[in-house]
MITIKOL-780540 format. One record per residue (C-alpha): x, y, z; residue number from 1. Coordinates in Angstrom, 2 decimals. Each point is the difference from the previous one (the first is absolute). Example, Ala and Ser with C-alpha at 12.3 -4.5 7.8 and 13.67 -1.06 7.14 Angstrom:
<rs>
12.30:-4.50:7.80:1 .
1.37:3.44:-0.66:2 .
</rs>
This chain:
<rs>
0.07:-0.06:-0.13:1 .
1.39:3.68:-0.93:2 .
0.33:1.81:3.42:3 .
-0.38:3.35:-1.78:4 .
-3.53:-0.89:-1.21:5 .
-1.20:-0.76:3.45:6 .
-2.27:3.15:1.18:7 .
0.26:-0.45:3.78:8 .
2.39:-1.91:2.38:9 .
-0.88:-0.84:3.55:10 .
2.83:2.48:1.11:11 .
-1.85:2.89:-1.63:12 .
-3.27:-1.23:1.32:13 .
1.03:-0.08:3.49:14 .
2.78:2.31:0.22:15 .
2.10:-2.56:1.38:16 .
3.13:-2.17:-1.38:17 .
-0.85:-3.30:-1.83:18 .
0.93:-3.08:1.95:19 .
1.58:-2.49:-2.50:20 .
-0.73:-2.64:2.40:21 .
-3.86:0.50:-0.53:22 .
-1.43:-1.76:-3.01:23 .
-3.40:0.69:0.12:24 .
-2.21:2.55:1.99:25 .
-3.57:1.06:0.41:26 .
-0.81:3.12:1.24:27 .
-3.81:0.87:1.39:28 .
-0.93:-2.31:-2.90:29 .
-3.80:-0.02:-0.95:30 .
-1.28:-2.17:-2.72:31 .
-3.86:0.48:-0.23:32 .
-2.50:-1.50:-2.65:33 .
-3.11:2.05:-1.03:34 .
-3.00:-1.88:0.49:35 .
-3.13:0.54:-2.59:36 .
-3.62:-1.16:0.17:37 .
-0.99:-1.28:-3.43:38 .
3.29:1.44:-1.31:39 .
-1.61:3.49:0.35:40 .
-0.55:1.27:3.27:41 .
2.96:0.55:2.50:42 .
-0.19:-1.54:3.16:43 .
3.24:0.30:1.53:44 .
3.38:-1.29:0.32:45 .
1.23:-3.26:1.13:46 .
3.05:0.75:1.83:47 .
2.11:-2.81:-0.48:48 .
3.30:1.28:1.17:49 .
-0.69:3.33:2.33:50 .
3.21:1.48:1.29:51 .
2.68:-2.53:0.11:52 .
3.92:1.11:0.62:53 .
2.67:-2.44:0.19:54 .
3.64:-0.90:-1.36:55 .
1.39:-3.16:-1.11:56 .
3.99:-0.27:-0.03:57 .
2.27:-2.01:-2.69:58 .
-0.10:-3.33:0.85:59 .
-2.89:-0.13:2.42:60 .
-2.76:-2.58:-0.01:61 .
-3.20:1.69:1.17:62 .
-3.44:-1.75:0.58:63 .
-3.27:1.85:-0.80:64 .
-2.67:-1.73:1.92:65 .
-3.85:0.20:0.90:66 .
-3.37:-1.47:-0.83:67 .
-1.81:0.13:-3.53:68 .
-0.69:3.82:-0.69:69 .
2.30:1.67:2.32:70 .
1.85:1.57:-3.09:71 .
3.41:-1.86:-0.20:72 .
-0.72:-1.11:-3.75:73 .
-0.96:3.40:-0.95:74 .
3.22:1.42:1.84:75 .
2.17:-2.78:-2.07:76 .
-1.66:1.18:-3.48:77 .
0.65:3.61:0.81:78 .
3.68:-0.68:0.64:79 .
0.05:-1.92:-3.16:80 .
-1.38:3.20:-1.77:81 .
-3.00:-2.08:-1.19:82 .
-2.19:2.35:2.11:83 .
0.59:3.88:0.09:84 .
-0.37:1.25:3.58:85 .
-2.42:2.58:0.76:86 .
2.32:1.98:2.06:87 .
3.29:-0.51:1.81:88 .
3.40:-1.32:-1.49:89 .
1.66:-3.12:-1.23:90 .
3.71:0.33:0.22:91 .
2.30:-2.49:-1.71:92 .
3.87:0.08:0.50:93 .
-0.28:3.76:0.30:94 .
-2.73:0.83:-2.63:95 .
-3.70:1.26:0.27:96 .
-1.98:-2.41:-2.12:97 .
-2.94:2.47:-0.46:98 .
1.92:2.19:-2.64:99 .
0.84:-2.88:-2.71:100 .
-1.03:-0.11:-3.45:101 .
-0.91:-3.24:-1.37:102 .
3.62:-0.94:-1.17:103 .
1.27:0.80:3.41:104 .
-2.58:-1.92:1.35:105 .
0.82:-3.07:-1.79:106 .
3.58:0.24:1.15:107 .
-1.38:0.23:3.49:108 .
-1.75:-3.14:-0.19:109 .
2.94:-1.89:-1.25:110 .
1.83:0.74:2.90:111 .
-3.17:-1.52:2.39:112 .
-0.79:-3.78:-0.43:113 .
-3.49:-1.07:0.81:114 .
-0.71:-3.65:0.91:115 .
-4.00:-0.30:-0.56:116 .
-2.22:-2.23:2.45:117 .
-1.29:-2.23:-2.48:118 .
2.76:-1.33:-2.48:119 .
-2.57:-1.66:-2.67:120 .
-1.67:3.12:-0.39:121 .
3.34:2.07:0.05:122 .
1.22:-1.87:-3.24:123 .
-1.17:0.25:-3.42:124 .
-1.51:-3.74:-0.89:125 .
1.22:0.66:-3.52:126 .
3.43:0.66:0.80:127 .
2.94:-2.64:0.50:128 .
2.09:0.80:3.12:129 .
2.98:1.35:-2.44:130 .
-2.26:2.58:-1.62:131 .
-1.74:0.93:3.64:132 .
3.82:0.85:1.09:133 .
1.07:1.63:-3.11:134 .
-3.09:2.24:-0.24:135 .
1.37:2.45:2.85:136 .
3.37:0.07:-1.65:137 .
-1.27:0.66:-3.27:138 .
-2.27:2.87:1.45:139 .
2.72:1.67:1.62:140 .
2.62:-0.64:-2.94:141 .
2.64:-1.97:1.95:142 .
2.89:-1.76:-1.80:143 .
-0.72:-2.14:-2.99:144 .
-1.01:-3.33:-1.04:145 .
2.93:-1.71:1.59:146 .
0.27:1.71:3.17:147 .
-3.83:-0.03:0.61:148 .
0.12:-3.78:-0.24:149 .
3.15:-0.12:2.41:150 .
-2.35:2.04:2.37:151 .
-2.87:-2.15:-0.12:152 .
1.68:-3.00:0.49:153 .
1.84:1.44:2.94:154 .
-3.35:1.23:1.37:155 .
-1.29:-3.37:0.02:156 .
2.91:-1.64:1.82:157 .
-0.13:2.46:2.47:158 .
-3.55:-0.74:0.95:159 .
0.52:-3.84:-0.15:160 .
-1.15:-0.89:-3.26:161 .
2.75:-1.99:-1.22:162 .
0.95:-0.98:-2.50:163 .
-1.36:3.06:-1.91:164 .
-0.46:-2.21:-2.84:165 .
-2.64:-1.85:1.30:166 .
-2.22:3.21:0.78:167 .
0.81:2.29:-2.68:168 .
-2.64:-1.54:-2.78:169 .
-2.67:-0.74:2.64:170 .
-3.18:2.11:0.04:171 .
-1.65:1.04:3.29:172 .
-2.66:-2.96:0.30:173 .
3.06:-2.60:-0.26:174 .
1.57:1.27:3.27:175 .
-0.70:-0.63:3.70:176 .
-1.33:2.80:2.14:177 .
3.09:0.00:1.61:178 .
1.96:0.21:-3.12:179 .
-2.37:2.71:-1.34:180 .
0.65:2.33:2.57:181 .
3.80:-0.71:-0.31:182 .
-0.39:1.39:-3.76:183 .
-1.96:3.17:1.50:184 .
3.12:0.65:2.47:185 .
2.54:-0.62:-2.82:186 .
-2.14:2.76:-2.13:187 .
0.26:2.16:2.84:188 .
3.75:-0.21:0.45:189 .
0.94:-0.37:-3.53:190 .
0.49:4.04:-0.07:191 .
2.03:0.03:3.05:192 .
-2.25:1.93:2.11:193 .
1.07:1.66:3.21:194 .
-3.51:-0.32:1.31:195 .
-2.34:-3.02:0.02:196 .
-3.40:0.24:0.94:197 .
-1.56:-3.23:0.77:198 .
-3.87:-0.18:0.37:199 .
-1.28:-3.12:1.99:200 .
2.56:-2.01:-2.16:201 .
-0.89:-3.35:1.73:202 .
-3.68:0.20:0.79:203 .
-1.02:-1.68:-2.71:204 .
2.41:-3.17:-0.08:205 .
0.00:-2.99:2.10:206 .
1.38:-0.41:3.46:207 .
2.94:-1.90:-0.94:208 .
1.28:2.46:-2.70:209 .
-0.61:3.02:2.13:210 .
3.13:-0.41:1.87:211 .
2.16:-0.77:-3.16:212 .
-1.31:3.13:-1.40:213 .
0.73:2.33:3.15:214 .
3.41:-1.53:0.34:215 .
0.65:0.67:-3.63:216 .
-1.02:3.84:0.27:217 .
1.87:0.23:3.32:218 .
3.23:-1.13:-1.55:219 .
-0.33:1.83:-3.26:220 .
-0.39:3.14:2.41:221 .
3.25:-0.65:1.51:222 .
2.04:-0.93:-2.64:223 .
-1.18:3.01:-1.99:224 .
-0.12:2.43:2.91:225 .
-3.57:0.78:-1.09:226 .
-2.50:2.07:1.72:227 .
-3.21:-2.24:0.32:228 .
-3.52:1.17:0.83:229 .
-2.20:-3.10:0.94:230 .
-3.65:0.33:0.19:231 .
-1.97:-2.65:1.79:232 .
-2.99:-0.40:2.50:233 .
1.69:-2.76:1.75:234 .
2.39:0.91:2.79:235 .
1.28:-3.82:0.21:236 .
1.89:0.60:-3.20:237 .
2.22:2.74:0.98:238 .
1.72:-0.81:3.30:239 .
2.92:-1.76:-1.66:240 .
-0.10:2.30:-3.27:241 .
-0.62:3.36:0.68:242 .
2.26:2.76:2.26:243 .
-3.09:2.56:0.68:244 .
-3.76:-0.45:-0.14:245 .
-2.17:2.77:-0.94:246 .
-3.53:-0.55:1.36:247 .
-2.76:1.34:-1.97:248 .
-3.72:1.15:0.71:249 .
-2.64:1.83:-1.89:250 .
2.57:1.65:-2.31:251 .
2.62:1.11:2.72:252 .
2.78:-1.46:2.09:253 .
-0.97:-1.40:3.38:254 .
3.32:-1.29:0.86:255 .
3.77:-0.17:-1.15:256 .
2.55:-2.10:1.68:257 .
2.93:-2.26:-0.27:258 .
-1.35:-3.82:-0.38:259 .
0.97:-1.26:3.27:260 .
-1.20:3.06:1.94:261 .
-3.39:0.11:-1.60:262 .
-0.70:-4.00:0.53:263 .
1.38:0.20:3.58:264 .
-2.02:3.07:0.82:265 .
-2.36:1.70:-2.11:266 .
-1.01:3.25:1.00:267 .
-3.39:0.78:-2.14:268 .
-3.07:-2.05:0.85:269 .
-0.38:-0.86:-3.75:270 .
3.43:-1.64:-0.26:271 .
-0.71:-1.99:3.28:272 .
-3.29:-1.11:-1.82:273 .
2.01:-1.24:-2.95:274 .
2.39:-2.13:1.97:275 .
-2.99:-1.39:1.90:276 .
-1.53:-1.31:-3.26:277 .
3.17:-1.90:-0.56:278 .
-0.12:-3.91:0.82:279 .
1.64:-0.85:3.11:280 .
1.98:-3.52:-0.08:281 .
0.56:0.20:3.68:282 .
-2.33:-2.61:1.02:283 .
-0.21:1.45:3.49:284 .
-1.61:3.05:-1.61:285 .
-2.87:-1.91:-1.56:286 .
-2.67:0.82:2.40:287 .
0.80:3.52:0.43:288 .
-2.32:2.91:-0.94:289 .
1.44:2.44:-2.48:290 .
-1.67:3.49:0.21:291 .
-0.61:1.00:-3.81:292 .
-1.65:3.16:-1.27:293 .
-3.71:0.07:-1.12:294 .
-1.31:1.51:-2.79:295 .
1.42:0.52:-3.57:296 .
2.36:2.60:-1.06:297 .
-1.11:3.35:-1.00:298 .
-1.37:1.40:-3.21:299 .
3.06:1.78:-1.69:300 .
-2.63:1.97:-1.58:301 .
-0.94:1.67:3.22:302 .
2.45:-1.05:2.50:303 .
-0.67:0.78:3.81:304 .
1.40:3.06:1.73:305 .
2.69:-0.39:2.52:306 .
1.82:-3.03:0.16:307 .
-1.41:-2.07:-3.09:308 .
0.69:-3.13:2.36:309 .
-2.30:1.10:2.96:310 .
-3.58:-1.60:-1.11:311 .
1.52:-3.22:0.18:312 .
2.81:0.64:2.86:313 .
-0.77:-1.92:3.26:314 .
2.23:2.69:1.91:315 .
-1.19:3.37:-1.69:316 .
-0.07:2.94:2.45:317 .
-3.22:1.58:-0.20:318 .
-0.19:3.78:-0.88:319 .
3.67:-0.15:-1.70:320 .
0.41:-2.91:-2.13:321 .
-3.35:0.94:-1.85:322 .
0.77:3.69:-0.55:323 .
3.82:-0.01:-0.63:324 .
2.20:-1.22:-2.20:325 .
3.11:-1.57:1.99:326 .
3.46:1.08:-0.80:327 .
2.84:-2.51:-0.68:328 .
1.28:-0.65:3.56:329 .
3.79:-1.58:0.01:330 .
-0.26:-2.49:2.75:331 .
3.52:-1.31:-0.67:332 .
2.96:0.78:-2.84:333 .
-1.73:-0.80:-3.13:334 .
-3.16:-0.85:1.49:335 .
-3.23:2.28:-0.57:336 .
-3.49:-0.55:0.75:337 .
-3.24:2.11:-0.82:338 .
-1.58:-0.44:2.85:339 .
-1.13:1.87:3.02:340 .
0.75:-2.60:2.48:341 .
3.62:0.75:-0.64:342 .
-0.09:3.55:1.47:343 .
1.78:0.55:3.21:344 .
</rs>
């Protein structure tokens, strides 16, 4: 990407020096979707992402967790450039993404890999594996025919599809679900991105294959020093995989912490509820009752005032949680929770 053609850098936007260790940052990011009735009358806005700020550093693995509808996938697609933010900024390697033209946006997407949830739906059924992996190289004008073939074979080797000659001429329907997801990962890596976004990459795979794919992503991240944003609703998959957890609820960040700190002592009632929902293998806890929140997640078309979790929270403070939005309380170094229960 031509640096002279970028209109706005993170330093210009904030008046501060760009931190080279930060790969991607979101700053008061809002992604809203206009809702219309019968396609004519504006009803309101679905606030899928509603004021989110964070930074991901080079080589870091971060997990974005929350129940369905919390906004984590909309956040991922905003980072990818598939959705344009309503307001706020996405800053990638020191460059603000809002002012990019079509060509610059294509160059940006080449630096960000995407692993989709449904591997079969992500692969064109009329293309064989060679053509699937060659397509991004052609679109981005990378190398000649020989270099592209070399890259394709190396990518298949890296994701464990070896020897490559056994897979190059196969179509997606000829592969197992795990093999399809490995092809998706190879395609995401073939342009050598610095950020990899994986949106529920194992949710549609057999249990026996999930660990293999998670270990593959972990090994690739370490060997390439990639920044990995892992989107999931399952906290059980991130304990040995991510370094930080971002817990989202109703379009906002509820809690952010290092993995071990969050799993050992969550400081937001919603995080506690997510952990309580996990199966407990300890037979001594089989009969123990767990306190789970009642009700359904709020509508993002008309979210509640104050803390968005207060209608379901068993620990809400009357007169406070319903009326005032909680700030981010730093309960320990690197551990913040947006909950009034943490105020001194």
